[in-house]
C-alpha positions as CSV (number, residue, x, y, z in Angstrom):
1,M,-52.7,-88.6,77.4
2,N,-54.0,-86.5,74.6
3,S,-56.9,-87.8,72.6
4,W,-54.9,-87.8,69.3
5,Q,-52.5,-90.3,70.8
6,F,-55.4,-92.8,71.0
7,Q,-56.5,-91.9,67.4
8,V,-53.0,-92.5,66.0
9,P,-51.6,-95.8,67.4
10,V,-47.8,-95.2,67.2
11,F,-45.1,-95.5,69.9
12,S,-43.6,-92.4,71.4
13,R,-39.9,-92.0,70.4
14,A,-40.1,-95.1,68.1
15,T,-40.9,-96.1,64.6
16,T,-43.1,-99.0,63.4
17,A,-43.9,-102.2,65.2
18,I,-41.9,-105.1,63.7
19,F,-43.4,-108.0,65.6
20,Y,-46.9,-108.3,67.0
21,I,-47.1,-110.3,70.2
22,Q,-49.9,-111.0,72.7
23,N,-50.7,-108.0,74.9
24,G,-47.7,-106.0,73.6
25,Y,-45.5,-105.0,70.7
26,D,-41.9,-105.1,69.7
27,F,-40.6,-102.3,67.5
28,N,-37.6,-100.9,65.8
29,V,-35.4,-98.0,67.1
30,A,-32.0,-97.3,65.6
31,T,-29.8,-94.2,65.9
32,A,-26.3,-93.6,64.4
33,Y,-24.4,-90.7,62.8
34,L,-21.1,-89.7,61.4
35,G,-19.4,-86.5,62.5
36,F,-16.5,-84.5,61.1
37,Q,-14.9,-81.5,62.8
38,A,-13.7,-79.5,59.8
39,S,-12.1,-76.9,61.9
40,R,-12.1,-75.5,65.5
41,H,-15.2,-73.5,64.5
42,F,-17.1,-75.7,62.2
43,G,-18.5,-79.3,62.4
44,I,-20.8,-81.5,60.3
45,Q,-23.0,-84.5,61.4
46,I,-25.1,-86.7,59.2
47,G,-27.1,-89.7,60.3
48,H,-30.3,-90.9,61.9
49,G,-31.2,-89.7,65.4
50,K,-32.9,-87.2,67.7
51,H,-32.4,-83.6,68.7
52,F,-33.3,-81.3,71.5
53,I,-33.1,-77.5,71.6
54,G,-33.5,-75.8,75.0
55,N,-32.7,-75.9,78.7
56,G,-35.8,-77.5,80.1
57,Y,-37.3,-80.9,80.7
58,R,-39.6,-80.1,77.7
59,S,-38.9,-78.0,74.6
60,M,-41.3,-75.8,72.8
61,F,-38.9,-75.7,69.8
62,L,-37.6,-79.2,69.1
63,S,-37.6,-82.2,71.5
64,D,-36.5,-85.8,71.4
65,F,-40.0,-87.1,71.9
66,S,-40.8,-88.3,68.4
67,A,-39.2,-91.0,66.4
68,P,-35.6,-90.7,65.1
69,T,-35.1,-88.8,61.8
70,F,-32.6,-88.7,59.0
71,F,-30.6,-85.4,59.5
72,L,-27.8,-83.2,58.4
73,K,-26.4,-80.8,61.0
74,L,-24.0,-78.0,60.5
75,D,-22.5,-76.6,63.7
76,T,-20.7,-73.3,63.8
77,R,-19.0,-71.7,66.8
78,V,-17.4,-68.2,66.5
79,W,-16.6,-66.0,69.4
80,K,-19.7,-65.9,71.6
81,F,-22.0,-67.2,68.8
82,H,-23.2,-70.8,68.4
83,F,-25.1,-71.3,65.1
84,Q,-26.8,-74.5,64.2
85,N,-28.3,-75.5,60.8
86,L,-30.5,-78.6,61.0
87,F,-32.2,-80.3,58.1
88,L,-34.6,-83.2,58.9
89,E,-36.3,-85.7,56.6
90,L,-39.7,-86.6,58.1
91,S,-42.8,-88.6,57.4
92,P,-46.2,-87.0,57.8
93,V,-47.7,-90.4,58.6
94,S,-46.7,-93.7,60.3
95,Q,-46.8,-97.2,58.8
96,V,-49.9,-98.0,60.8
97,N,-52.7,-99.2,58.3
98,I,-50.3,-98.8,55.3
99,P,-49.6,-101.9,53.3
100,D,-46.2,-103.5,53.6
101,G,-43.8,-102.4,50.9
102,T,-45.3,-99.0,50.5
103,I,-42.9,-96.1,50.6
104,L,-44.1,-93.5,53.1
105,P,-44.5,-89.9,51.9
106,K,-41.8,-87.4,52.9
107,K,-41.7,-84.0,54.3
108,Y,-38.8,-81.8,55.5
109,V,-37.9,-79.4,58.3
110,A,-35.2,-76.7,57.9
111,I,-34.1,-75.2,61.2
112,H,-31.8,-72.3,62.3
113,Y,-30.8,-71.8,65.9
114,L,-28.5,-69.0,66.9
115,N,-27.3,-68.7,70.5
116,F,-25.4,-65.6,71.7
117,K,-23.6,-65.8,75.0
118,V,-24.0,-62.2,76.2
119,A,-22.0,-62.8,79.4
120,P,-20.6,-65.9,81.1
121,R,-23.9,-66.5,82.9
122,L,-26.4,-65.0,80.4
123,A,-27.3,-66.3,76.9
124,F,-30.1,-65.7,74.4
125,G,-31.2,-67.6,71.4
126,F,-33.2,-67.2,68.2
127,F,-35.0,-70.1,66.5
128,E,-36.7,-70.6,63.2
129,A,-38.1,-73.6,61.5
130,T,-39.9,-74.3,58.2
131,V,-41.9,-77.4,57.6
132,F,-42.5,-78.2,53.9
133,N,-43.5,-81.1,51.7
134,R,-42.8,-81.5,48.0
135,S,-44.1,-84.3,45.8
136,R,-40.8,-84.7,43.9
137,Q,-37.9,-82.9,45.5
138,F,-36.4,-81.0,48.4
139,E,-37.0,-77.2,48.4
140,F,-33.3,-76.2,47.8
141,Q,-33.9,-72.6,48.7
142,Y,-34.0,-73.6,52.3
143,L,-30.4,-74.8,52.1
144,N,-29.3,-71.2,52.5
145,P,-27.6,-71.3,55.9
146,V,-28.1,-67.7,56.9
147,I,-31.2,-66.3,55.3
148,F,-34.4,-65.8,57.2
149,Y,-36.8,-68.6,56.3
150,R,-39.9,-66.4,56.4
151,S,-38.6,-64.3,53.5
152,V,-37.9,-67.5,51.4
153,E,-41.2,-68.9,52.2
154,G,-42.9,-65.7,51.1
155,M,-41.0,-65.6,47.9
156,I,-42.1,-69.1,46.8
157,G,-45.8,-68.4,47.5
158,S,-46.1,-69.0,51.3
159,P,-47.2,-72.6,51.2
160,D,-45.2,-73.8,54.2
161,N,-45.4,-73.8,58.0
162,V,-43.0,-71.3,59.6
163,L,-42.3,-71.1,63.3
164,L,-40.2,-68.5,65.1
165,G,-38.9,-68.6,68.7
166,F,-36.7,-66.9,71.3
167,D,-35.1,-68.4,74.4
168,G,-32.8,-67.4,77.2
169,R,-31.0,-68.7,80.3
170,W,-29.5,-66.8,83.2
171,N,-27.3,-68.5,85.8
172,V,-27.9,-66.7,89.1
173,L,-25.7,-67.0,92.2
174,R,-24.0,-70.1,90.9
175,R,-26.7,-72.5,92.0
176,V,-29.8,-71.2,90.2
177,Q,-30.6,-71.1,86.5
178,L,-33.6,-69.2,85.1
179,Y,-34.7,-70.3,81.6
180,G,-37.5,-69.9,79.1
181,Q,-38.8,-70.1,75.6
182,V,-41.3,-68.2,73.5
183,L,-42.6,-69.9,70.4
184,L,-44.6,-68.0,67.7
185,D,-46.4,-70.0,65.1
186,E,-48.8,-67.3,63.8
187,L,-50.2,-64.2,65.2
188,V,-51.6,-60.7,64.5
189,S,-50.7,-58.0,67.1
190,S,-54.0,-56.3,66.9
191,E,-55.8,-59.5,67.7
192,I,-53.5,-60.3,70.6
193,F,-54.3,-57.1,72.4
194,S,-57.9,-57.1,71.6
195,G,-58.5,-60.1,73.8
196,S,-60.8,-61.6,71.2
197,G,-59.4,-65.2,71.4
198,W,-58.7,-65.2,67.7
199,W,-57.8,-68.7,66.5
200,A,-54.6,-67.8,64.7
201,N,-52.9,-66.3,67.7
202,K,-50.8,-69.5,67.9
203,W,-48.0,-69.4,70.4
204,G,-46.4,-71.3,73.3
205,I,-44.4,-70.3,76.3
206,Q,-42.0,-72.1,78.7
207,A,-40.6,-70.7,82.0
208,G,-38.5,-72.7,84.4
209,V,-35.9,-72.6,87.2
210,K,-33.2,-75.1,88.2
211,Y,-31.7,-75.1,91.7
212,V,-28.5,-77.1,92.0
213,N,-27.3,-78.5,95.4
214,V,-30.5,-77.7,97.2
215,F,-29.9,-76.5,100.8
216,G,-26.2,-77.1,100.3
217,L,-26.7,-80.9,99.8
218,D,-24.3,-82.1,97.1
219,H,-25.9,-83.6,94.0
220,L,-29.5,-82.8,95.1
221,D,-31.1,-80.8,92.2
222,L,-34.6,-79.2,91.9
223,Q,-36.3,-78.2,88.7
224,V,-39.6,-76.4,88.4
225,E,-41.1,-75.7,84.9
226,H,-44.3,-74.4,83.3
227,N,-45.3,-74.9,79.7
228,L,-48.4,-73.8,77.7
229,A,-49.5,-73.7,74.1
230,R,-52.6,-72.1,72.6
231,P,-55.0,-74.1,70.5
232,F,-53.9,-74.9,66.9
233,T,-50.3,-74.2,67.6
234,Y,-48.0,-76.3,65.4
235,S,-50.9,-77.1,63.0
236,H,-51.3,-76.0,59.3
237,Y,-54.0,-76.0,56.7
238,D,-52.1,-78.8,55.0
239,P,-51.8,-81.5,57.6
240,A,-48.6,-82.8,55.9
241,N,-47.0,-79.5,57.0
242,S,-47.9,-79.8,60.7
243,Y,-44.9,-79.7,63.1
244,T,-45.0,-83.5,63.5
245,H,-43.1,-86.6,62.5
246,Y,-44.5,-90.1,62.3
247,N,-47.8,-88.9,63.7
248,Q,-46.0,-87.5,66.8
249,P,-45.2,-83.9,67.8
250,L,-41.8,-82.6,67.2
251,A,-42.0,-80.2,70.2
252,H,-44.0,-80.7,73.3
253,P,-45.6,-84.2,73.6
254,L,-49.1,-82.8,74.5
255,G,-49.2,-81.1,71.1
256,A,-51.3,-77.9,71.7
257,N,-54.2,-76.5,73.8
258,F,-52.6,-77.3,77.2
259,R,-51.1,-75.9,80.3
260,E,-48.5,-78.0,82.2
261,S,-46.6,-77.6,85.4
262,L,-43.9,-80.0,86.6
263,V,-41.5,-80.5,89.5
264,L,-38.5,-82.7,89.3
265,L,-36.1,-83.7,92.2
266,R,-32.9,-85.5,91.3
267,W,-30.4,-86.9,93.8
268,Q,-27.1,-88.9,93.4
269,P,-26.3,-90.0,97.0
270,L,-23.7,-92.4,95.7
271,S,-21.5,-92.5,92.7
272,R,-23.4,-95.5,91.3
273,L,-26.9,-94.6,92.5
274,S,-29.2,-92.0,90.9
275,L,-32.7,-91.2,92.1
276,Q,-35.4,-89.0,90.6
277,A,-38.9,-88.0,91.7
278,R,-41.3,-86.0,89.5
279,F,-44.8,-84.6,89.7
280,I,-46.5,-83.4,86.5
281,H,-49.9,-81.7,86.3
282,A,-51.5,-80.8,83.0
283,Q,-54.8,-79.2,81.9
284,I,-55.7,-80.0,78.3
285,G,-58.6,-79.7,76.0
286,D,-59.5,-82.8,74.0
287,N,-61.2,-82.8,70.6
288,T,-64.5,-84.6,70.1
289,P,-65.0,-87.0,67.2
290,T,-66.6,-84.3,65.2
291,E,-65.1,-81.1,66.5
292,N,-61.6,-79.7,66.2
293,W,-60.8,-77.6,69.3
294,G,-57.1,-77.2,68.5
295,G,-55.4,-79.9,70.6
296,N,-54.3,-82.2,67.7
297,P,-51.6,-80.6,65.5
298,L,-52.2,-83.4,62.9
299,L,-55.6,-81.8,61.9
300,D,-56.2,-79.1,59.3
301,Y,-56.8,-75.9,61.3
302,N,-59.5,-74.9,58.8
303,T,-61.7,-77.6,60.4
304,R,-61.8,-75.4,63.6
305,V,-65.1,-74.9,65.5
306,Q,-64.8,-71.1,65.8
307,D,-62.7,-68.1,64.8
308,Y,-63.0,-66.2,68.1
309,D,-63.2,-66.9,71.8
310,N,-60.6,-69.6,71.6
311,E,-58.8,-70.3,74.9
312,I,-56.5,-72.9,76.4
313,G,-58.3,-75.9,77.6
314,Q,-61.3,-75.5,75.3
315,G,-63.1,-78.6,74.1
316,V,-63.5,-81.6,76.4
317,A,-61.7,-80.4,79.5
318,A,-59.3,-82.9,81.1
319,R,-56.7,-82.9,83.9
320,I,-53.7,-85.2,84.1
321,D,-51.7,-85.8,87.3
322,L,-48.6,-88.0,87.3
323,F,-46.2,-89.0,90.0
324,G,-43.1,-91.0,89.1
325,L,-40.1,-92.4,91.0
326,D,-37.0,-93.7,89.3
327,A,-33.9,-95.4,90.7
328,S,-30.9,-96.5,88.7
329,W,-27.9,-98.4,89.9
330,S,-24.7,-98.7,87.7
331,L,-23.5,-102.3,87.9
332,W,-20.5,-101.5,85.7
333,H,-19.8,-99.3,82.7
334,N,-22.9,-98.8,80.6
335,V,-24.9,-101.5,82.4
336,F,-27.7,-100.4,84.8
337,V,-30.4,-101.8,86.9
338,D,-33.5,-99.6,86.8
339,I,-36.5,-99.6,89.1
340,K,-39.4,-97.4,88.2
341,F,-42.8,-96.6,89.7
342,L,-45.5,-94.5,88.1
343,H,-49.0,-93.4,89.0
344,R,-51.0,-91.5,86.4
345,K,-54.5,-90.3,86.6
346,K,-56.6,-88.5,83.9
347,A,-59.8,-86.9,85.0
348,S,-62.1,-85.7,82.1
349,D,-65.5,-84.1,81.6
350,D,-66.1,-87.1,79.4
351,A,-66.3,-90.2,81.7
352,A,-65.2,-92.5,78.8
353,R,-61.8,-90.7,78.7
354,R,-61.0,-91.1,82.4
355,L,-58.0,-93.3,83.1
356,Q,-55.9,-94.3,86.0
357,L,-52.7,-96.2,85.6
358,K,-50.3,-97.6,88.1
359,F,-47.3,-99.9,87.5
360,S,-43.8,-100.7,88.6
361,V,-40.8,-101.7,86.4
362,L,-37.6,-103.6,87.0
363,G,-35.2,-103.5,84.2
364,F,-31.6,-104.4,83.2
365,V,-30.3,-102.0,80.6
366,S,-27.1,-102.1,78.5
367,I,-26.6,-98.9,76.6
368,C,-24.1,-97.3,74.2
369,G,-24.4,-93.6,74.8
370,I,-28.2,-93.6,75.2
371,R,-29.9,-93.7,78.5
372,T,-33.2,-95.5,79.1
373,W,-36.3,-93.5,78.4
374,I,-38.3,-91.6,81.1
375,I,-41.8,-92.9,81.4
376,D,-44.5,-90.3,81.7
377,F,-47.5,-89.2,79.7
378,K,-45.2,-88.6,76.8
379,N,-45.8,-92.3,76.2
380,V,-48.9,-94.0,74.9
381,Q,-51.5,-95.7,77.1
382,K,-49.4,-98.8,77.9
383,P,-45.6,-99.0,78.5
384,L,-45.1,-100.5,75.1
385,F,-41.3,-100.5,75.0
386,F,-41.3,-103.8,76.8
387,N,-43.5,-106.8,76.6
388,S,-46.7,-106.3,78.6
389,L,-47.6,-108.9,81.2
390,G,-51.2,-107.9,81.1
391,N,-51.9,-106.3,84.5
392,F,-50.0,-103.1,84.9
393,K,-50.4,-103.1,88.6
394,K,-48.0,-106.0,88.8
395,G,-44.3,-105.7,88.4
396,L,-42.8,-105.9,85.0
397,L,-39.4,-107.2,84.0
398,Y,-37.7,-106.2,80.9
399,F,-34.3,-106.5,79.3
400,T,-33.1,-104.1,76.6
401,Y,-29.9,-103.4,74.6
402,R,-29.5,-100.0,73.0
């Protein structure tokens, strides 16, 4: 877990707590949208939900980690091009420590994502996003569906947070897919090649491979992935313009200043039974109470400790290792029995931040188009999406309807 997750007590993938109960919380999550296919090439969606851009387990562009958002999505498909316009209404803060009845401040994200299928097995994409907050209105210039947002942002005085990205995927020999993403928040080419560790060289990278039907065994799939983000990536001098929503990252759940490697093995031995094992290792750099080393995107980057010699993992060095097992049995349509086991250990140079967590879960889940969440260190310290029974080394029983 990253230090900022302790500092900002919100639930991953959720909004505010609505009932406070002993040793746990209940909270509100709702998603719904209306869609209209205007033609074979153009579709519209409006509603409240989550989005994910990419081919990996994580996304350096936009993931479904944070709370649902109000959105407008325009989807255009012409020839080998797939173009998405996505407009999100966000909140720069959560309702924690805010009086009941107070309207939360708003901010917005305008996103373009263009994917070009070069060949049946090869595709490349271009991503851009602008985060902005206005006290009284939406910035209507960002409604232009085709213009580069960086040019608009410059014309109105460059007050906003602009991110650019490139991704690609290549299906090799039918069973193997190579994929990756490059995220550029801010950089100066002369500083990149100088090796000076300039603070504003803010970027992230993802590289991964998927292997389907491993060793010729049907429905046995392997995925290996590596992600990293330099310190201060996704942050801004105006914290309201950070690439976050409801005090949660919009992209990778660790925020910034991390390296992460993960291995996932999925197997469906029977039509009703799905199994998954995963191992995740991450190296992160935590902030101290008085020093900003770039791991928390919610902080003003002008509060940084130094301009040069910044590197991934700076600050209070920590290592996270996680091993998880998941089994799901389909009783009947959209009704599942889930069994989960997780062991998670955080080792830190600061003894007070060391943590070891082990628990098992038995759950009955009824869903309507939404699968139960994966538990890993994307979540806060305790598995808060069900009522805690106190000792996490004991089994937990939960019932959910989504």
